[in-house]
C-alpha positions as CSV (number, residue, x, y, z in Angstrom):
1,X,146.4,117.1,137.6
2,X,144.7,115.5,134.6
3,X,142.5,117.6,132.4
4,X,138.9,116.7,132.5
5,X,137.6,115.0,129.4
6,X,134.2,115.8,128.0
7,X,132.6,113.5,125.4
8,X,132.1,114.9,121.8
9,X,129.0,117.0,121.5
10,X,127.6,114.7,118.8
11,X,128.1,111.7,121.1
12,X,126.2,113.4,123.8
13,X,123.3,114.2,121.5
14,X,122.8,110.7,120.2
15,X,120.4,108.5,122.2
16,X,119.8,104.8,122.6
17,X,116.2,103.9,122.0
18,X,114.4,101.0,123.7
19,X,111.0,100.6,121.9
20,X,108.2,98.9,123.8
21,X,105.0,97.1,122.5
22,X,101.6,96.6,124.1
23,X,102.7,93.2,125.5
24,X,106.1,94.5,126.8
25,X,107.9,93.5,123.6
26,X,111.2,95.3,123.1
27,X,113.2,96.5,120.1
28,X,116.3,98.7,119.7
29,X,117.1,101.8,117.8
30,X,119.0,105.1,117.8
31,X,118.1,108.7,117.4
32,X,119.4,112.3,117.5
33,X,118.2,114.9,120.0
34,X,117.9,118.4,118.6
35,X,117.0,121.6,120.4
36,X,115.0,124.5,118.9
37,X,113.9,127.6,120.9
38,X,114.4,125.9,124.2
39,X,112.4,122.7,123.2
40,X,113.9,119.3,122.5
41,X,113.0,116.9,119.7
42,X,114.0,113.4,118.8
43,X,114.8,112.7,115.1
44,X,114.9,109.0,114.2
45,X,113.7,106.4,111.7
46,X,109.9,106.5,111.2
47,X,109.6,102.7,111.5
48,X,111.2,102.9,115.0
49,X,108.1,104.8,116.2
50,X,105.3,103.8,113.8
51,X,106.1,100.1,113.4
52,X,105.6,100.5,109.7
53,X,108.5,99.9,107.2
54,X,109.0,102.2,104.2
55,X,107.6,99.4,101.9
56,X,104.3,99.4,104.0
57,X,105.0,96.1,105.8
58,X,104.5,96.1,109.6
59,X,106.9,95.3,112.4
60,X,106.3,92.5,114.9
61,X,104.4,94.8,117.2
62,X,103.0,98.3,117.2
63,X,105.2,100.6,119.4
64,X,103.4,102.3,122.3
65,X,106.3,104.0,124.1
66,X,110.1,104.5,124.0
67,X,112.9,105.1,126.4
68,X,115.6,107.5,125.3
69,X,119.0,107.2,127.0
70,X,121.7,109.8,126.3
71,X,124.8,110.8,128.1
72,X,123.6,111.5,131.7
73,X,119.9,111.6,130.8
74,X,117.0,109.1,130.4
75,X,113.4,109.6,129.7
76,X,110.3,107.4,128.8
77,X,107.8,108.8,126.4
78,X,104.4,107.6,125.2
79,X,103.9,107.4,121.4
80,X,100.1,107.5,121.7
81,X,97.6,109.9,123.0
82,X,96.1,108.8,126.3
83,X,93.8,105.9,126.0
84,X,94.3,105.5,122.2
85,X,94.4,102.2,120.4
86,X,97.9,101.3,119.3
87,X,96.6,100.5,115.8
88,X,95.1,104.0,115.5
89,X,97.9,105.9,113.6
90,X,95.9,109.2,113.9
91,X,96.6,109.2,117.6
92,X,100.4,109.2,117.3
93,X,102.3,112.0,119.1
94,X,104.9,112.4,116.4
95,X,105.2,113.4,112.7
96,X,106.6,111.2,110.0
97,X,107.9,111.3,106.5
98,X,107.1,107.7,105.5
99,X,108.8,108.1,102.1
100,X,112.2,109.0,103.6
101,X,111.5,107.0,106.8
102,X,112.1,109.9,109.1
103,X,110.2,110.9,112.3
104,X,110.2,113.9,114.6
105,X,109.0,113.4,118.2
106,X,108.6,116.5,120.5
107,X,110.0,115.8,124.0
108,X,108.2,117.0,127.1
109,X,111.4,117.7,128.9
110,X,114.5,119.5,127.8
111,X,117.4,117.2,126.9
112,X,120.9,118.1,125.8
113,X,121.1,118.0,122.0
114,X,122.4,119.7,118.9
115,X,121.1,123.1,118.0
116,X,118.7,123.3,115.1
117,X,121.4,125.3,113.2
118,X,123.2,122.0,112.5
119,X,120.1,120.6,110.9
120,X,119.5,123.7,108.8
121,X,123.1,123.5,107.6
122,X,122.8,119.8,106.6
123,X,121.0,120.5,103.3
124,X,123.8,122.8,102.2
125,X,126.5,120.4,103.2
126,X,124.8,117.5,101.4
127,X,125.5,119.3,98.1
128,X,129.2,119.7,98.9
129,X,130.1,116.2,99.7
130,X,131.4,113.8,97.1
131,X,130.8,110.1,96.4
132,X,133.4,107.9,98.1
133,X,133.9,110.4,101.0
134,X,134.2,109.0,104.5
135,X,131.5,109.5,107.0
136,X,130.4,108.1,110.4
137,X,127.1,106.5,111.6
138,X,126.7,107.3,115.3
139,X,124.5,105.0,117.2
140,X,124.1,101.8,119.3
141,X,124.6,98.7,117.1
142,X,123.1,95.6,118.8
143,X,122.6,97.9,121.8
144,X,126.4,98.2,122.4
145,X,127.4,101.3,124.4
146,X,130.5,102.9,125.7
147,X,130.0,103.0,129.5
148,X,131.4,105.8,131.6
149,X,131.0,106.8,135.2
150,X,128.5,109.5,134.1
151,X,126.5,107.5,131.6
152,X,126.4,105.8,128.2
153,X,127.9,107.0,124.9
154,X,127.3,105.7,121.3
155,X,129.6,103.9,118.9
156,X,131.0,105.7,115.8
157,X,130.8,103.4,112.8
158,X,132.8,104.0,109.6
159,X,130.9,104.4,106.4
160,X,131.2,105.8,102.8
161,X,129.0,108.1,100.7
162,X,127.7,105.7,98.1
163,X,125.4,107.7,95.9
164,X,126.0,110.8,93.7
165,X,124.9,113.9,95.6
166,X,124.0,115.6,92.3
167,X,121.5,112.9,91.4
168,X,119.9,112.1,94.8
169,X,118.1,115.3,95.7
170,X,116.4,114.4,99.0
171,X,118.8,111.8,100.5
172,X,122.2,110.2,100.3
173,X,123.0,106.5,100.3
174,X,125.9,105.2,102.4
175,X,127.8,102.0,102.3
176,X,128.4,100.3,105.7
177,X,127.6,97.1,107.6
178,X,124.3,97.6,109.2
179,X,123.4,96.2,112.6
180,X,120.2,95.9,114.6
181,X,120.0,99.0,116.8
182,X,121.5,101.4,114.2
183,X,118.1,102.3,112.7
184,X,117.6,106.1,113.1
185,X,121.2,106.9,113.6
186,X,122.4,110.3,112.4
187,X,125.2,110.3,109.7
188,X,128.1,112.7,110.0
189,X,130.6,113.5,107.3
190,X,134.3,113.6,108.0
191,X,135.7,117.0,107.0
192,X,139.2,116.3,105.6
193,X,140.1,119.9,105.0
194,X,139.8,120.7,108.7
195,X,142.0,117.8,110.0
196,X,145.0,119.1,111.9
197,X,147.7,117.6,114.0
198,X,148.0,118.7,117.5
199,X,150.3,117.2,120.1
200,X,151.0,114.2,117.8
201,X,147.4,113.3,117.6
202,X,145.0,113.9,114.7
203,X,142.0,116.0,115.6
204,X,138.9,115.3,113.4
205,X,136.1,117.7,112.6
206,X,132.8,116.3,111.4
207,X,129.8,118.0,109.8
208,X,126.2,116.9,110.5
209,X,124.4,115.1,107.7
210,X,120.7,114.5,107.5
211,X,119.8,111.6,109.9
212,X,119.2,108.4,107.9
213,X,118.1,104.9,108.7
214,X,119.5,103.6,105.4
215,X,122.6,102.1,106.9
């Protein structure tokens, strides 16, 4: 009898975002689901939800709702208060840090995600990584998914730490080939010290890094 295979917990917590405009326009993105005290939150790029780029320019349309698809789960969420004008940013249902292009959206229903402890640990780990280290961007480039009988899973894309952690205090830059649909993807660092060989196959451990849209 074959052993049952369960997807990696990081893969299960990363969601594919379909972003809708007032005239049924669509865009793609990615995000990370995090749980805190029994509640679920989506962390993604601010421009995915606000339609405003970090430089202040606007996207082709103002987002009004999104669909989040994770492994075995799917939910649609309004980004505006009931009856609000899409151009009224004060009616948004999420919080943003426009400078770092990060947004947090509370979810009405509980979804499987990473515990908040991973996020709290990220600031500490950011100071221990080194320029040139390998990392992974986990998301849905061009909307590509790994399809399973139970649901969809994201793509793990290789990247490299490209800025000096000692000199970039609030964020890290990474070097990778960006694709549409990766905006809002979390970045995970490969932990080389915890690699081990087991049964002839290499087992990798990764540590969560602050979610970043700068891919």
